[in-house]
C-alpha positions as CSV (number, residue, x, y, z in Angstrom):
1,M,0.5,14.5,-5.1
2,D,-2.1,17.1,-5.9
3,I,-5.5,16.6,-7.6
4,K,-4.4,17.7,-11.0
5,H,-1.9,14.9,-11.3
6,I,-4.6,12.2,-10.7
7,S,-7.4,13.9,-12.6
8,P,-6.9,11.7,-15.7
9,L,-7.3,8.7,-13.4
10,L,-10.4,10.1,-11.8
11,G,-11.8,10.7,-15.3
12,A,-11.1,7.1,-16.3
13,L,-12.9,5.8,-13.2
14,D,-16.0,8.0,-13.7
15,D,-18.7,5.6,-14.7
16,G,-21.7,7.9,-14.2
17,Y,-24.5,6.3,-12.2
18,R,-23.9,2.6,-13.2
19,H,-21.3,2.0,-10.4
20,R,-20.6,4.0,-7.3
21,P,-17.1,5.4,-6.6
22,H,-16.2,2.6,-4.1
23,E,-17.2,0.0,-6.6
24,M,-15.1,1.5,-9.3
25,L,-12.2,1.7,-6.9
26,G,-12.6,-2.0,-6.1
27,F,-12.6,-3.0,-9.7
28,F,-9.6,-0.7,-10.4
29,I,-7.6,-2.2,-7.5
30,S,-8.4,-5.7,-8.9
31,G,-7.2,-4.6,-12.3
32,V,-3.9,-3.3,-10.9
33,M,-3.5,-6.4,-8.8
34,S,-3.9,-8.6,-11.8
35,L,-1.3,-6.5,-13.7
36,C,1.1,-6.9,-10.8
37,G,0.7,-10.7,-10.8
38,L,-1.6,-10.8,-7.8
39,S,-5.0,-12.4,-7.6
40,E,-7.9,-10.3,-8.6
41,W,-10.0,-9.0,-5.6
42,H,-13.3,-8.5,-7.3
43,T,-14.5,-9.9,-10.6
44,I,-14.6,-7.0,-13.1
45,P,-17.9,-6.8,-15.0
46,E,-17.3,-7.3,-18.7
47,E,-19.1,-4.1,-19.7
48,I,-16.6,-2.0,-17.7
49,R,-13.5,-4.0,-18.3
50,P,-12.3,-1.7,-21.1
51,K,-12.7,1.3,-18.8
52,I,-10.9,-0.4,-15.9
53,N,-8.1,-1.4,-18.3
54,E,-7.8,2.2,-19.4
55,A,-7.6,3.3,-15.7
56,V,-4.9,0.8,-15.0
57,E,-2.9,2.2,-18.0
58,V,-3.4,5.7,-16.8
59,Y,-2.2,4.7,-13.3
60,A,0.9,3.1,-14.7
61,D,1.6,6.3,-16.7
62,I,1.2,8.5,-13.5
63,V,3.5,6.3,-11.5
64,E,6.1,6.2,-14.3
65,S,6.1,9.9,-14.7
66,S,6.4,10.6,-10.9
67,K,9.2,10.0,-8.5
68,P,9.5,6.4,-7.2
69,F,7.2,5.5,-4.3
70,E,5.1,8.6,-4.4
71,D,1.6,8.0,-3.0
72,V,-0.9,8.0,-5.9
73,M,-3.6,5.9,-4.3
74,G,-4.1,7.9,-1.1
75,P,-5.2,11.1,-2.9
76,L,-7.3,9.0,-5.3
77,Y,-9.1,7.3,-2.4
78,M,-9.9,10.5,-0.6
79,E,-11.1,12.2,-3.8
80,L,-13.4,9.3,-4.6
81,A,-14.7,9.5,-1.0
82,S,-15.5,13.1,-1.4
83,R,-17.5,12.3,-4.6
84,G,-20.1,10.1,-2.9
85,G,-18.2,7.2,-1.5
86,R,-17.7,8.6,2.0
87,Q,-19.7,5.9,3.8
88,Q,-17.7,3.2,2.1
89,L,-14.4,5.0,1.9
90,G,-14.3,6.8,5.2
91,Q,-10.6,7.2,6.0
92,Y,-8.2,10.1,5.7
93,F,-4.5,9.5,5.2
94,T,-1.3,11.2,6.3
95,P,-0.3,13.9,3.7
96,W,2.8,13.1,1.7
97,D,4.9,16.0,3.2
98,V,4.1,14.9,6.7
99,A,4.9,11.2,5.9
100,S,8.2,12.3,4.3
101,M,9.2,14.3,7.3
102,M,8.3,11.4,9.6
103,A,10.2,8.9,7.5
104,Q,13.3,11.1,7.6
105,V,13.2,11.3,11.4
106,I,12.6,7.6,11.8
107,A,15.2,6.5,9.3
108,G,18.1,8.5,10.7
109,E,21.5,7.7,9.2
110,K,22.1,4.8,6.8
111,P,22.3,1.7,8.9
112,E,25.2,-0.7,8.7
113,D,24.8,-3.8,6.6
114,T,24.6,-6.6,9.2
115,G,23.4,-9.2,6.7
116,R,19.9,-9.1,8.1
117,L,16.9,-7.3,6.7
118,L,15.9,-4.0,8.2
119,K,12.3,-4.4,9.3
120,V,9.9,-1.5,8.6
121,C,6.3,-2.0,9.8
122,D,3.2,0.1,9.7
123,P,0.3,-1.7,11.6
124,A,-2.3,0.8,10.3
125,C,-0.9,1.4,6.8
126,G,-3.8,3.1,5.1
127,S,-2.8,3.7,1.5
128,G,0.8,2.7,2.4
129,V,2.0,6.3,2.5
130,M,4.4,5.8,5.4
131,L,6.0,2.7,3.9
132,L,6.2,4.5,0.6
133,A,7.8,7.6,2.2
134,F,10.3,5.4,4.0
135,A,11.2,3.6,0.7
136,H,11.5,6.9,-1.1
137,H,13.8,8.2,1.6
138,A,16.0,5.1,1.6
139,L,16.2,5.2,-2.2
140,F,17.3,8.8,-2.5
141,N,19.4,9.0,0.6
142,W,20.9,5.5,1.0
143,G,20.9,4.3,-2.6
144,E,19.1,1.7,-4.6
145,D,21.1,-1.1,-3.0
146,A,19.4,-0.3,0.3
147,L,16.0,-1.4,-0.9
148,I,17.0,-5.0,-1.1
149,R,17.9,-4.8,2.6
150,L,14.4,-3.7,3.6
151,S,11.6,-5.9,4.9
152,M,8.4,-3.9,4.4
153,T,5.3,-5.0,6.4
154,G,2.0,-3.3,6.3
155,C,-1.4,-4.2,7.8
156,D,-4.8,-2.6,7.8
157,I,-8.2,-3.8,8.9
158,D,-9.8,-2.1,5.9
159,A,-9.9,-4.4,2.8
160,Y,-9.4,-1.4,0.4
161,C,-6.5,0.0,2.3
162,S,-4.5,-3.2,2.6
163,R,-4.8,-3.7,-1.1
164,L,-3.9,-0.1,-1.9
165,T,-0.7,-0.6,0.0
166,A,0.1,-3.9,-1.7
167,V,-0.4,-2.6,-5.2
168,Q,1.6,0.6,-4.6
169,L,4.6,-1.2,-3.3
170,V,4.5,-3.9,-6.0
171,A,3.7,-1.5,-8.8
172,N,6.6,0.8,-8.0
173,C,9.0,-2.2,-7.9
174,N,7.7,-3.4,-11.3
175,I,7.7,-0.1,-13.0
176,F,11.1,1.1,-11.8
177,N,12.7,-2.3,-11.6
178,F,13.4,-2.2,-7.9
179,S,13.5,-5.0,-5.4
180,F,12.8,-5.1,-1.7
181,G,14.2,-7.8,0.4
182,E,10.6,-8.6,1.5
183,I,7.1,-7.2,1.1
184,L,4.3,-8.5,3.4
185,V,0.9,-6.9,3.4
186,L,-1.9,-8.3,5.6
187,C,-5.5,-7.4,6.1
188,G,-6.8,-7.7,9.6
189,D,-6.8,-6.1,13.1
190,S,-3.2,-5.5,14.1
191,L,-4.2,-5.2,17.7
192,F,-5.7,-8.7,17.7
193,P,-4.0,-10.6,14.9
194,E,-4.9,-14.0,16.3
195,K,-8.5,-13.3,15.3
196,G,-7.7,-13.9,11.7
197,M,-5.5,-12.3,9.0
198,E,-5.6,-12.4,5.3
199,T,-2.3,-12.3,3.4
200,I,-2.6,-9.9,0.5
201,V,0.9,-10.3,-0.8
202,H,4.1,-11.9,0.5
203,A,7.1,-11.7,-1.8
204,T,10.8,-12.0,-1.1
205,A,13.9,-11.4,-3.1
206,P,15.9,-14.5,-4.2
207,T,18.8,-13.2,-2.1
208,V,16.8,-13.7,1.1
209,S,17.7,-17.1,2.5
210,R,15.5,-17.6,5.6
211,V,11.9,-16.6,5.1
212,L,9.3,-17.0,7.8
213,P,5.7,-17.8,6.7
214,A,3.6,-14.7,6.2
215,Q,1.6,-15.4,9.4
216,A,4.2,-17.0,11.5
217,P,3.5,-16.5,15.2
218,E,6.7,-14.4,15.6
219,R,5.4,-12.0,12.9
220,L,1.9,-11.7,14.4
221,T,3.4,-11.0,17.9
222,A,5.7,-8.3,16.5
223,L,2.8,-6.8,14.6
224,A,0.6,-6.6,17.7
225,E,3.5,-5.0,19.6
226,A,3.9,-2.5,16.9
227,A,0.2,-1.7,16.9
228,H,0.1,-1.2,20.7
229,A,3.1,1.1,20.4
230,H,1.7,3.1,17.5
231,P,0.2,6.4,18.6
232,D,-2.2,6.6,15.7
233,V,-3.6,3.1,15.8
234,Y,-7.2,3.0,16.7
235,Q,-8.3,0.3,14.3
236,H,-10.2,-1.9,16.7
237,E,-12.2,1.0,18.2
238,L,-13.0,2.5,14.8
239,F,-14.0,-0.7,13.0
240,A,-15.4,-3.0,15.7
241,A,-18.9,-4.1,14.9
């Protein structure tokens, strides 16, 4: 998604010198989380709540006018970083075209329905672009019924990124009336999940009968294995104190 499509959102989040870009992004994420039925992350100051509410409405309009599961938050995050939030918002995400190509290669042919969820995991999810690209591919190549067969797991050590992934997955489902079999987004170090994880969202469809707890040992072991196998995961080295 190019900058012109998110320019109304950038304008809605421009608060002059009262709040820095990363602060406004945090308040905005909290507003979207609240709209999606998730717990607010930061308490939104009353004096800017109307501005945040406006930004949330603009975001919903952008998502609704775009194709399902396009990455809106990634370009927003990087643009805000370029406007003075680089120290707090210091990541760069996979471009949509690249993510789409990778999702196509990874997905392959439509899998047979075995009655079990197809597990998709990104242990360094950033804005959620790879998960979104996979969902986009599945929707347009396998059909809407394929989404209910997907278990989507994302994790990032960055508190902003994990929440960006959560709100993008949930917001797209809410706006387009889609359902995944499962959505799980965690905040923590995928390489060392035993050191503490925060569950940002864990939601399952009513059709899913057996649901493991969000941080079941089996899940955390699989997450660590995915992280060690992931060629682009350097979370621990980048963010270690």
